[in-house]
N, C-alpha and C positions, 0 to 999 in steps of 0.2 A: 311815149317817146316816138318821135318821127325820125326819119333818116334823110339826110341830104347827101348828094354825091358831088364830090369836087375832084379837081385834078391834083396831081402831086404838087404842082407849083402853088396852088391855092392852099393845100394842106400845110405846106411848109410856111406859107405866109401867116396862116392862123397860128401855127406853132410858135413862130417868131414873135407875134404879138402877145401870145399867151405867156411867153417867157420874159419879154421885155416890158410888158405893160399888163400885169396880171389883173388889174381892175377892169380891163376890157373883157377878158374871158376868165372871170373868177372861178367858174366851175368847169372849166374845160377838162375833159377827161380824155385819156389816151385810149379809150375803148374803141377808137376808130378801127375799121377793118380795111385792109388793102384788098381791092377786088382784082379779079383775074385780068381785067383790061388795064390795070395800073392806076385806076382812080381810087378814091377813098370814100367809104361809106361812114358818115359821122352821125351819131345819134344826137339829136337836139330836142329841146322841149317843144311842146305844141305851140307855146307862145312864140318862141324864136322862129319856128317853122312858119307860122301864120304871118308874122311880121315880114319875113323874107318873101313869102308869096305875094304879099301886098305891095312890097317895095319893087319887085322886079317887073319888067315889062313882059309882054307875051312872048317876045322873041328871045328873051334871055333864059339861060339855064341858071340853076342855083349857083353854079361856079361863076358865071358872068356877074351875077348880082353881088356875090360876096367879094369878088375882085374889085368891083366898083365901090363897095362900101369900104374896103381896106384902103383903096386909093384916096377916097374922101377923108377918111380918118387920118391918114398920114399927112394929108395936106392941111386939114382944118382942125383936127382933134375932135373931142366930143362936143364942144360948144359951137 
């Protein structure tokens, strides 16, 4: 298991998708941990972590990349 760190806004966006479209996050666990700085540490599989690292640009954080993916999904869906 790998850990990604996201902002509260991103965490809530993931939770919203997990609740409204469970096929997107079929195995989303609430095992996330709120960090002292207010961000969230979320455990993800190695596959998800590797895909995220391949998707994001060097300047982006995990949070930036996930927000970009969420915006794309909300606009275009999975296809």
